[in-house]
C-alpha positions as CSV (number, residue, x, y, z in Angstrom):
1,M,0.0,0.0,0.0
2,A,2.8,2.4,0.9
3,V,4.4,1.9,-2.6
4,A,1.1,2.5,-4.3
5,I,0.6,5.8,-2.3
6,V,4.1,7.0,-3.3
7,Q,3.5,6.2,-7.0
8,Q,0.1,8.0,-6.9
9,Y,1.1,11.1,-5.1
10,A,4.8,11.8,-5.4
11,G,5.4,14.7,-7.7
12,T,1.8,15.8,-7.9
13,Y,0.8,19.4,-7.5
14,W,-1.6,20.4,-4.7
15,K,-2.5,23.7,-3.2
16,N,0.4,25.6,-4.9
17,A,3.0,23.1,-3.8
18,T,4.6,19.9,-5.1
19,L,4.1,16.8,-3.0
20,N,7.1,14.7,-2.3
21,A,6.8,11.1,-1.1
22,R,9.1,8.1,-0.8
23,C,9.3,4.9,1.2
24,V,12.0,4.8,4.0
25,P,13.0,2.2,6.6
26,D,11.3,2.5,10.0
27,E,14.6,3.4,11.7
28,E,14.9,6.5,9.5
29,M,11.5,7.8,10.2
30,E,12.5,9.6,13.4
31,K,15.0,11.7,11.5
32,L,12.5,12.6,8.9
33,L,9.6,13.6,11.2
34,V,9.1,17.4,11.1
35,N,8.6,19.1,14.4
36,E,5.6,21.3,14.7
37,P,6.8,24.8,13.7
38,S,6.8,27.4,16.5
39,A,6.1,31.1,16.3
40,T,9.8,31.8,16.4
41,D,10.8,29.5,13.5
42,V,12.4,31.1,10.5
43,S,12.6,29.7,6.9
44,L,15.9,30.3,5.2
45,F,16.5,30.2,1.4
46,V,19.7,28.3,0.7
47,K,21.1,28.2,-2.9
48,G,24.2,27.2,-4.8
49,F,24.6,23.5,-4.0
50,K,24.9,20.9,-6.7
51,I,21.9,19.0,-8.1
52,G,21.3,15.8,-6.1
53,T,22.4,17.2,-2.7
54,S,20.5,15.3,0.0
55,S,18.9,16.7,3.2
56,K,21.6,14.9,5.2
57,E,24.3,16.8,3.3
58,V,22.5,20.1,3.8
59,R,22.4,19.3,7.6
60,E,26.1,18.6,7.4
61,M,26.6,22.0,5.8
62,F,24.9,23.6,8.8
63,K,26.4,21.2,11.4
64,D,27.3,24.1,13.7
65,F,23.6,25.1,14.0
66,P,20.5,23.2,15.2
67,I,18.4,22.7,12.1
68,R,14.7,21.9,12.6
69,D,13.9,20.9,9.0
70,V,15.2,20.8,5.5
71,N,12.9,21.0,2.5
72,I,14.4,20.1,-0.9
73,L,11.9,20.3,-3.7
74,P,11.9,17.5,-6.3
75,G,13.1,18.1,-9.9
76,G,16.9,18.6,-9.5
77,K,17.0,21.9,-7.7
78,T,20.1,23.8,-6.6
79,F,18.3,25.4,-3.7
80,C,16.3,24.4,-0.6
81,F,14.5,25.8,2.4
82,V,16.0,25.3,5.9
83,T,13.9,25.9,9.1
84,V,15.7,27.2,12.1
85,E,14.8,28.9,15.4
86,Q,15.0,32.7,15.2
87,A,17.8,32.7,17.8
88,H,20.1,31.0,15.3
89,A,18.9,32.6,12.1
90,N,20.9,35.8,12.4
91,S,24.1,33.8,13.1
92,I,23.6,31.7,10.0
93,L,22.9,34.8,7.9
94,A,26.0,36.5,9.2
95,R,28.2,33.5,8.4
96,F,26.9,33.1,4.9
97,K,26.6,36.8,4.2
98,N,29.3,36.8,1.4
99,G,28.8,33.1,0.5
100,V,30.6,30.1,2.0
101,K,32.6,27.6,-0.1
102,W,31.3,24.0,0.3
103,Q,32.2,21.1,-1.9
104,G,33.7,23.4,-4.4
105,R,30.5,25.6,-4.7
106,T,29.6,28.9,-3.1
107,I,26.6,28.6,-0.8
108,K,24.4,31.6,-0.1
109,V,21.7,32.0,2.5
110,D,18.9,34.6,2.7
111,L,15.5,34.9,4.4
112,S,12.7,33.2,2.5
113,D,10.3,35.6,0.8
114,K,7.7,34.7,3.4
115,D,9.9,35.7,6.3
116,K,11.1,38.8,4.6
117,R,7.5,40.0,4.5
118,K,7.1,38.9,8.1
119,K,10.1,40.9,9.1
120,K,8.8,44.0,7.4
121,A,5.5,43.6,9.2
122,E,7.4,43.5,12.6
123,F,8.8,46.9,11.8
124,G,5.5,48.4,10.8
125,L,6.1,48.3,7.1
126,V,3.1,46.1,6.4
127,G,-0.4,47.3,7.3
128,A,0.5,50.9,7.0
129,P,-1.3,53.1,4.4
130,P,-0.2,52.0,1.0
131,A,2.6,54.0,-0.6
132,P,2.0,55.4,-4.1
133,A,2.5,52.9,-6.8
134,P,6.0,53.1,-8.3
135,A,6.2,54.4,-11.9
136,A,6.4,51.6,-14.5
137,L,9.9,50.6,-15.3
138,P,11.1,51.5,-18.7
139,P,11.1,48.6,-21.2
140,T,14.9,48.3,-21.0
141,D,14.6,47.3,-17.3
142,I,12.1,44.5,-18.0
143,T,12.9,41.0,-19.3
144,D,10.4,38.6,-20.6
145,L,10.7,35.0,-19.5
146,K,9.1,32.2,-21.5
147,L,7.4,29.3,-19.5
148,S,6.9,26.2,-21.6
149,N,5.4,22.7,-21.1
150,L,2.5,24.3,-19.2
151,P,-0.8,22.4,-18.7
152,Y,-3.3,23.6,-21.3
153,D,-5.7,24.7,-18.7
154,V,-3.3,27.0,-16.8
155,T,-4.6,30.5,-16.0
156,D,-3.1,33.9,-15.5
157,Y,-3.9,33.4,-11.8
158,N,-1.8,30.2,-11.7
159,I,1.1,32.0,-13.2
160,R,1.0,34.9,-10.9
161,N,0.7,32.6,-7.9
162,L,3.8,30.7,-9.1
163,F,5.7,34.0,-9.2
164,E,4.6,35.0,-5.7
165,G,7.5,37.0,-4.1
166,F,8.7,38.4,-7.5
167,A,7.7,41.6,-9.2
168,V,5.6,40.8,-12.2
169,Y,4.7,43.4,-14.8
170,K,2.9,41.4,-17.4
171,V,1.5,37.8,-18.0
172,V,0.5,36.5,-21.4
173,V,-0.9,33.0,-21.3
174,M,-1.1,30.9,-24.5
175,S,-1.7,27.3,-25.3
176,G,1.0,25.3,-23.4
177,Y,3.2,28.3,-22.7
178,A,3.3,31.8,-21.3
179,F,5.4,35.0,-21.2
180,V,6.1,36.8,-17.9
181,G,7.7,40.2,-17.7
182,I,9.9,40.7,-14.6
183,P,12.7,43.2,-13.6
184,T,15.9,42.3,-15.4
185,G,17.8,42.2,-12.2
186,D,15.7,39.3,-10.9
187,V,16.1,37.1,-14.0
188,G,18.8,34.8,-12.6
189,R,17.2,34.2,-9.3
190,T,13.8,33.6,-10.8
191,I,15.0,31.0,-13.3
192,D,17.1,29.3,-10.6
193,K,14.0,29.1,-8.4
194,L,11.2,28.3,-10.9
195,N,12.8,26.2,-13.7
196,E,11.7,22.6,-13.5
197,T,8.9,23.5,-11.0
198,M,5.9,21.2,-11.3
199,I,2.5,22.5,-12.3
200,G,-0.2,19.9,-12.6
201,A,1.7,16.8,-13.7
202,R,4.3,18.7,-15.7
203,Y,7.8,20.0,-15.0
204,I,7.9,23.5,-16.6
205,K,10.8,25.1,-18.4
206,V,11.7,28.7,-17.6
207,K,14.1,30.7,-19.8
208,V,14.7,34.2,-21.2
209,A,12.3,34.6,-24.1
210,D,13.6,35.1,-27.6
211,S,12.1,38.5,-28.6
212,R,12.1,37.4,-32.3
213,K,9.7,34.6,-31.6
214,K,7.3,36.3,-29.2
């Protein structure tokens, strides 16, 4: 039954997230159980490691700090999310401020988009009267990304939800693909985070659009 459940649900998309499931021996379950998050937990965005890095290796990377959970998304990502207590988050961010060499790669750590918004709220930056909307960026500061291999029923809302945490200036959805305009300075981070993300039952491709083919 366990194998059947893994085959049915592993890699499926549900409520804006990709489910990850696998069978493990009983003796490993204790290590995999996720503690109930507390109000002081912080989610860190860790990037730069090689494809195929395991959660055990990520924990080894942070061996000097108590890590509550490691979340590596399926699909050959070079980033993950690490949950730590607030008391240790600042120390980790300080150590990795300029990147740390690990297994020949430069590892960088930042607050997740969710905790960045939370931090702004703590300083009264969220909930205050909205500031005037910034002027639209000139065309030279916007780059179009092309998303391909999309489900044919994908909507504008699905795309904008996928880009939560990024500034989006336009979305054009077509049959099986879409174009999304974002600030040029965010292109590298966006591709690194969203390429090979699963929507529906498909791993999507994200790359800079060829202006001649749009």
